[in-house]
C-alpha positions as CSV (number, residue, x, y, z in Angstrom):
1,M,0.0,0.0,0.0
2,S,2.8,2.4,0.9
3,M,4.6,1.7,-2.5
4,S,1.4,2.5,-4.5
5,F,1.1,5.9,-2.6
6,K,4.6,7.2,-3.2
7,P,4.4,7.5,-7.0
8,S,1.2,9.5,-6.6
9,M,2.9,11.9,-4.2
10,I,5.9,12.3,-6.5
11,A,3.6,13.1,-9.4
12,L,1.7,15.6,-7.4
13,L,4.9,17.4,-6.3
14,C,6.2,17.4,-9.8
15,G,3.0,18.9,-11.0
16,I,3.2,21.7,-8.4
17,G,6.8,22.4,-9.4
18,V,5.9,22.7,-13.1
19,V,3.1,25.2,-12.3
20,A,5.4,27.3,-10.1
21,V,8.1,27.5,-12.8
22,A,5.6,28.3,-15.5
23,G,4.2,31.1,-13.4
24,T,7.6,32.5,-12.7
25,V,8.5,32.6,-16.4
26,L,5.2,34.3,-17.2
27,V,5.8,37.1,-14.7
28,K,9.4,37.6,-15.8
29,N,8.2,38.0,-19.4
30,G,5.9,40.9,-18.4
31,Y,2.5,39.3,-18.5
32,I,0.0,41.5,-16.7
33,S,-2.2,38.7,-15.3
34,W,-1.2,35.4,-13.7
35,Q,-1.9,32.4,-16.0
36,Q,-3.8,29.9,-13.9
37,P,-3.8,26.1,-14.7
38,K,-6.7,25.0,-16.9
39,A,-9.8,24.6,-14.8
40,A,-11.7,21.4,-14.6
41,E,-14.6,21.0,-17.0
42,T,-17.0,21.1,-14.1
43,Q,-15.6,24.6,-13.2
44,P,-15.4,26.6,-16.4
45,E,-13.2,29.7,-16.2
46,T,-15.0,33.0,-16.3
47,P,-13.7,35.1,-19.2
48,L,-12.4,38.6,-18.4
49,V,-14.6,41.3,-19.8
50,A,-12.8,44.5,-20.9
51,P,-14.4,47.7,-19.6
52,A,-16.6,49.4,-22.1
53,V,-15.0,52.4,-23.9
54,K,-17.2,55.5,-24.0
55,T,-17.7,56.7,-27.6
56,F,-19.4,59.7,-29.0
57,T,-21.6,60.3,-32.1
58,Q,-20.6,62.9,-34.7
59,P,-23.2,65.5,-33.3
60,Q,-21.8,65.0,-29.8
61,L,-18.2,65.5,-31.1
62,D,-19.3,68.7,-32.9
63,Q,-20.8,69.9,-29.6
64,L,-17.6,69.2,-27.6
65,V,-15.1,70.5,-30.1
66,A,-16.9,73.6,-31.2
67,P,-15.6,75.9,-28.4
68,I,-11.9,75.2,-29.2
69,A,-11.7,74.3,-32.9
70,L,-10.7,77.9,-33.8
71,Y,-7.9,78.1,-31.2
72,P,-4.3,78.3,-32.5
73,D,-2.8,74.9,-33.1
74,P,-0.3,75.1,-30.2
75,V,-3.1,76.0,-27.7
76,L,-5.5,73.4,-29.1
77,A,-2.8,70.7,-28.7
78,Q,-2.3,71.5,-25.1
79,I,-6.0,71.6,-24.3
80,L,-6.6,68.2,-25.9
81,M,-3.8,66.6,-24.0
82,A,-4.6,68.3,-20.7
83,S,-8.3,67.3,-21.0
84,T,-7.2,63.7,-20.5
85,Y,-6.1,64.6,-17.0
86,P,-9.3,66.3,-15.7
87,S,-8.3,66.2,-12.0
88,N,-5.0,67.8,-12.8
89,V,-6.9,70.5,-14.6
90,V,-9.1,71.1,-11.6
91,Q,-6.0,71.6,-9.4
92,A,-4.3,73.9,-12.0
93,V,-7.5,76.0,-12.1
94,Q,-7.4,76.4,-8.3
95,W,-3.7,77.3,-8.4
96,S,-4.3,79.9,-11.1
97,R,-7.1,81.4,-9.0
98,D,-4.8,81.5,-6.0
99,N,-2.1,83.2,-8.1
100,P,-4.0,85.7,-10.3
101,K,-1.0,87.6,-11.5
102,A,0.9,84.6,-12.7
103,Q,1.0,84.0,-16.5
104,G,3.3,83.2,-19.3
105,D,6.6,81.3,-18.9
106,S,7.0,82.6,-15.3
107,A,3.8,80.8,-14.3
108,V,5.0,77.6,-15.8
109,K,8.2,77.8,-13.9
110,L,6.3,78.2,-10.6
111,V,4.4,74.9,-11.1
112,A,7.4,72.9,-12.2
113,N,7.3,70.8,-9.1
114,Q,3.5,70.1,-9.2
115,P,2.6,66.5,-9.9
116,W,0.6,67.4,-13.0
117,D,1.0,66.3,-16.6
118,P,3.2,68.7,-18.5
119,S,0.3,69.7,-20.8
120,V,-1.6,70.9,-17.7
121,K,1.4,72.8,-16.4
122,S,1.7,74.6,-19.7
123,L,-1.9,75.9,-19.4
124,V,-1.1,78.0,-16.4
125,A,0.6,80.3,-18.9
126,L,-2.9,81.2,-20.0
127,P,-5.0,81.9,-16.9
128,Q,-8.0,83.2,-18.9
129,L,-8.2,79.9,-20.7
130,L,-7.8,77.9,-17.5
131,A,-10.6,80.0,-16.0
132,L,-12.9,78.9,-18.9
133,M,-12.0,75.3,-18.4
134,G,-12.7,75.6,-14.7
135,E,-16.2,76.8,-15.4
136,N,-17.1,73.6,-17.2
137,P,-15.4,70.5,-15.7
138,E,-17.9,68.1,-17.3
139,W,-17.0,69.4,-20.7
140,V,-13.3,68.9,-19.9
141,Q,-14.0,65.3,-18.8
142,N,-16.0,64.5,-21.9
143,L,-13.5,66.1,-24.3
144,G,-10.8,64.0,-22.7
145,D,-12.8,60.8,-23.1
146,A,-13.5,61.6,-26.7
147,F,-9.8,62.4,-27.5
148,L,-8.7,59.1,-25.9
149,A,-11.3,56.9,-27.6
150,Q,-11.6,58.7,-31.0
151,P,-8.6,60.9,-31.6
152,D,-8.9,60.8,-35.4
153,D,-12.6,61.7,-35.2
154,V,-11.8,64.6,-32.9
155,M,-9.2,66.0,-35.2
156,N,-11.4,65.5,-38.3
157,T,-14.1,67.4,-36.4
158,V,-11.7,70.3,-35.8
159,Q,-11.1,70.5,-39.6
160,K,-14.8,70.2,-40.3
161,L,-15.6,73.2,-38.0
162,R,-12.7,75.3,-39.2
163,Q,-13.9,74.9,-42.8
164,A,-17.5,75.9,-41.7
165,A,-16.1,79.0,-40.0
166,Q,-14.0,79.9,-43.0
167,K,-17.0,79.5,-45.3
168,N,-19.0,81.7,-42.9
169,G,-16.4,84.4,-43.1
170,S,-15.5,84.1,-39.5
171,L,-12.0,82.6,-39.8
172,T,-9.4,84.9,-41.3
173,S,-5.8,85.9,-40.8
174,N,-5.2,89.1,-38.7
175,A,-2.7,90.7,-36.3
176,Q,-3.2,87.9,-33.8
177,Q,-3.2,84.7,-35.9
178,K,-2.3,83.3,-39.3
179,V,-4.8,81.1,-41.1
180,I,-3.0,78.8,-43.5
181,V,-5.0,76.7,-45.9
182,Q,-3.3,73.6,-47.4
183,P,-5.0,72.6,-50.6
184,A,-6.8,69.4,-51.1
185,K,-4.6,66.4,-52.1
186,N,-5.3,63.8,-54.6
187,T,-4.5,60.3,-53.4
188,V,-4.4,57.0,-55.3
189,S,-7.0,54.6,-53.9
190,G,-7.0,51.7,-56.4
191,H,-7.7,50.7,-59.9
192,S,-10.8,50.3,-61.9
193,A,-12.1,46.7,-62.3
194,S,-12.7,47.0,-66.1
195,K,-9.9,49.4,-67.1
196,S,-6.3,49.9,-66.1
197,T,-6.9,53.5,-65.2
198,T,-6.0,54.7,-61.6
199,V,-8.9,55.8,-59.4
200,V,-7.9,59.1,-57.6
201,E,-9.8,60.6,-54.6
202,S,-9.5,64.1,-53.5
203,Q,-8.8,64.7,-49.8
204,P,-10.3,67.8,-48.1
205,Q,-8.2,70.8,-47.5
206,T,-6.4,71.3,-44.2
207,I,-6.7,74.6,-42.2
208,I,-3.8,75.4,-39.9
209,I,-4.0,78.3,-37.3
210,Q,-0.8,79.6,-35.9
211,P,0.1,82.7,-33.8
212,T,1.2,85.6,-36.0
213,N,4.1,86.1,-33.5
214,P,5.3,82.7,-32.3
215,Q,6.3,84.3,-28.9
216,V,2.9,85.9,-28.2
217,V,-0.3,83.8,-27.9
218,Y,-3.8,85.2,-28.2
219,V,-6.7,83.0,-27.1
220,P,-9.7,83.8,-29.3
221,S,-13.2,84.3,-27.8
222,Y,-16.2,83.4,-29.9
223,N,-19.7,82.2,-29.8
224,P,-20.0,78.9,-31.7
225,N,-23.7,79.6,-32.4
226,V,-22.4,82.6,-34.5
227,V,-19.1,81.7,-36.1
228,Y,-20.0,78.4,-37.8
229,G,-23.3,79.7,-39.3
230,T,-26.5,77.7,-38.9
231,W,-25.8,74.8,-36.5
232,A,-26.7,71.5,-38.2
233,T,-27.9,69.6,-35.2
234,P,-30.0,71.8,-32.8
235,A,-30.6,68.8,-30.5
236,Y,-26.8,69.0,-29.7
237,P,-26.1,72.7,-29.4
238,P,-22.4,73.6,-29.2
239,V,-20.8,74.1,-25.9
240,Y,-20.1,77.9,-25.3
241,L,-17.3,79.1,-23.1
242,P,-18.1,82.8,-22.5
243,P,-15.1,85.1,-21.8
244,P,-14.5,85.9,-18.1
245,P,-16.3,89.0,-16.9
246,G,-14.3,92.2,-17.4
247,E,-11.9,90.7,-20.0
248,V,-10.5,93.4,-22.3
249,F,-10.3,92.6,-26.0
250,T,-7.7,94.1,-28.3
251,N,-10.2,94.4,-31.0
252,S,-14.0,94.2,-31.4
253,L,-15.7,90.9,-32.0
254,V,-15.4,91.2,-35.8
255,S,-17.2,88.3,-37.5
256,G,-18.0,86.9,-34.1
257,I,-14.3,86.4,-32.9
258,G,-12.4,88.6,-30.5
259,F,-9.0,88.3,-28.9
260,G,-7.9,89.1,-25.4
261,I,-4.6,90.6,-24.4
262,G,-1.7,88.5,-25.8
263,V,0.5,86.5,-23.4
264,A,4.2,86.4,-24.1
265,T,5.6,82.9,-24.0
266,T,8.7,81.3,-25.5
267,Y,8.5,77.7,-24.4
268,A,5.3,77.1,-22.3
269,L,3.3,75.7,-25.3
270,F,5.6,72.9,-26.3
271,S,3.3,71.0,-28.6
272,S,1.6,71.6,-31.9
273,L,-0.4,69.5,-34.4
274,D,1.1,67.6,-37.3
275,W,-1.8,67.7,-39.8
276,G,0.3,65.9,-42.4
277,D,0.2,62.7,-40.2
278,D,-2.9,60.5,-40.3
279,H,-2.2,59.6,-36.7
280,H,-2.7,63.0,-35.1
281,D,-2.4,61.6,-31.6
282,D,1.1,60.1,-31.9
283,H,2.5,62.9,-29.7
284,H,-0.2,62.2,-27.1
285,H,-1.3,58.6,-26.8
286,D,1.6,56.9,-25.3
287,D,0.9,54.0,-23.0
288,D,1.4,56.1,-20.0
289,H,-0.8,59.0,-21.2
290,H,-4.4,58.4,-20.0
291,H,-7.0,59.6,-17.6
292,D,-5.6,60.5,-14.2
293,D,-8.2,58.9,-12.1
294,H,-5.5,56.9,-10.3
295,H,-2.8,59.6,-10.6
296,D,-4.5,62.0,-8.1
297,D,-6.0,60.7,-5.0
């Protein structure tokens, strides 16, 4: 009896050793979850269900992007990145309120040691803009969700709205900004089934907005209900970020767009947008760039 028991014990111990070694190898190779031995047929393993990703319809994207689509590209880039860290934005808004005279590069230096994402730190250079974002945290959260889940859709919506504003006569070059229109490009998409001719499709034009003076940034103020013409989806009216009370404009609201006092900055706005790249979000969507729900407790 004792001899028939020992081989079974040896087999069991060997089995345990194999599982332990396999588990160690999996962990050393960077697997996130521990690989369990196959469960018995009477106890089927429950599959892991990935959390649902929040997505937005085109009318919803129009609604979210409308208040910032006409911002200069360097400012727009910072807003989109910062919106993916909404709790950082809340903290930066409070800091800006506590330091009302801080702006430009000097303000960015003052927050260098704050545990915020660099995109959020850069926004303290523009306290008027931070104040607007602080007035509507739900919009900031939704904008960040949209940019994380549908970056290409967000950037295409920016171009769609810029073209609408240009057609409406609202988007033009002036002392504060340069509006650059890159013409439509023809791209080869395939060949005809019956002939050897090449099928060519025309891509829409690209509108770029840059500060006239790279070292001075003007944040525009405009009413989306005016600058884009007739809004196509009244059920989803555009978000409107009204200027802070008492803000002084350097010019009148010509064509629905006005500009506040320019802020001198040489390095605070470190990002821009590469409209020539189909992957607009490459500068942003690294593996470690995501919502900060677990960054700020």
